C-alpha positions as CSV (number, residue, x, y, z in Angstrom):
1,M,25.2,14.3,-11.3
2,T,24.5,10.6,-11.1
3,A,21.0,9.0,-11.6
4,S,20.6,8.3,-7.9
5,Q,21.4,12.0,-7.1
6,R,18.8,13.1,-9.5
7,T,16.2,10.7,-8.1
8,G,17.0,11.9,-4.6
9,R,16.5,15.5,-5.7
10,L,13.1,14.6,-7.2
11,R,12.0,12.9,-4.0
12,D,13.2,15.8,-2.0
13,A,11.1,18.1,-4.2
14,M,7.9,16.4,-3.1
15,P,6.7,17.6,0.3
16,V,7.2,14.9,2.9
17,T,3.9,15.6,4.7
18,T,1.5,14.8,2.0
19,A,-0.8,11.7,1.8
20,S,0.5,10.9,-1.7
21,R,4.1,11.0,-0.4
22,L,3.3,8.8,2.6
23,V,1.6,6.2,0.4
24,S,4.4,6.4,-2.2
25,D,7.1,5.9,0.5
26,F,5.1,3.0,2.1
27,L,4.7,1.3,-1.3
28,A,8.4,1.8,-2.1
29,R,9.3,0.1,1.2
30,H,6.6,-2.6,1.5
31,G,4.9,-2.8,-1.9
32,A,6.8,-6.0,-3.0
33,G,5.8,-7.8,0.2
34,L,2.3,-6.6,0.0
35,S,2.1,-7.8,-3.6
36,D,3.4,-11.2,-2.5
37,L,0.7,-11.3,0.0
38,V,-2.2,-10.3,-2.2
39,G,-1.3,-11.4,-5.7
40,T,-1.5,-9.4,-8.9
41,P,-4.3,-7.1,-10.2
42,G,-7.1,-9.0,-11.7
43,D,-6.7,-11.9,-9.3
44,G,-9.4,-10.6,-7.0
45,P,-10.6,-7.8,-4.7
46,V,-7.3,-7.4,-2.8
47,P,-4.9,-6.9,-5.7
48,D,-7.5,-4.7,-7.4
49,A,-7.6,-2.5,-4.2
50,L,-3.8,-2.3,-4.2
51,D,-3.9,-1.2,-7.8
52,R,-6.6,1.4,-7.0
53,L,-4.6,2.8,-4.1
54,Q,-1.6,3.3,-6.4
55,H,-3.8,5.0,-9.0
56,V,-5.5,7.3,-6.4
57,A,-2.1,8.3,-4.9
58,R,-0.8,9.2,-8.3
59,T,-3.9,11.0,-9.7
60,Q,-5.4,12.6,-6.6
61,A,-2.3,13.9,-4.7
62,D,-4.2,16.9,-3.4
63,A,-7.1,14.8,-2.0
64,P,-5.9,13.2,1.3
65,E,-9.4,11.9,2.2
66,A,-9.6,10.0,-1.1
67,I,-6.2,8.5,-0.5
68,A,-7.1,7.6,3.0
69,D,-10.3,5.9,1.8
70,A,-8.3,3.9,-0.8
71,V,-5.8,2.9,2.0
72,E,-8.8,1.8,4.2
73,A,-10.3,-0.2,1.3
74,L,-7.1,-2.0,0.8
75,R,-6.8,-2.7,4.6
76,D,-10.3,-4.1,4.6
77,R,-9.5,-6.4,1.7
78,V,-6.2,-7.6,3.4
79,D,-8.1,-8.1,6.6
80,D,-10.6,-10.3,4.8
81,L,-7.8,-12.7,3.9
82,N,-7.5,-13.6,7.6
83,G,-8.5,-17.2,8.1
84,A,-9.1,-17.7,4.3
85,S,-6.9,-19.5,1.9
86,S,-6.1,-17.4,-1.1
87,P,-4.9,-19.2,-4.3
88,S,-3.1,-16.0,-5.4
89,T,-1.1,-15.7,-2.1
90,S,2.6,-16.4,-2.4
91,P,3.4,-19.9,-1.2
92,C,6.7,-18.6,0.3
93,L,4.7,-17.1,3.2
94,G,3.7,-20.5,4.5
95,S,2.8,-20.4,8.2
96,D,3.6,-16.7,8.4
97,L,0.5,-15.8,6.4
98,D,-1.6,-14.8,9.4
99,A,1.2,-12.7,10.8
100,A,1.7,-11.0,7.5
101,I,-2.0,-10.2,7.2
102,R,-2.0,-8.7,10.7
103,W,1.2,-6.7,10.1
104,Y,0.0,-5.2,6.8
105,A,-3.5,-4.5,8.2
106,A,-2.0,-2.6,11.2
107,R,0.4,-0.6,8.9
108,L,-2.4,0.3,6.5
109,T,-4.5,1.4,9.5
110,D,-1.7,3.6,10.7
111,L,-1.2,5.0,7.1
112,S,-4.8,5.9,6.7
113,R,-4.8,7.7,10.0
114,F,-1.7,9.7,9.0
115,C,-3.3,10.6,5.7
116,R,-6.5,11.8,7.4
117,Q,-4.5,14.0,9.8
118,L,-2.8,16.0,7.0
């Protein structure tokens, strides 16, 4: 069995319809872009909110309300970037910064709603 087969089996073992899994999948797909947008932990309230979301999703897998609250806190911090210049924001975003903020805020809103419905 290859490493990718083992990883696939582990992911298959986690129920698909849990808040922790939804957040884990979201961060696996979009975490790098979100990190480019917000910077690194310790750079301010947005990266710290991202770090907190990752921590809550790992440690409170059986508490979808807590996970949804952490998602909403991150969404609020991302939304606060709208119209503000952030020194920790990746310069590669350029004029797409406002679009990226709106996109991530919308996806985080959707994610928090899904977490609350579980």
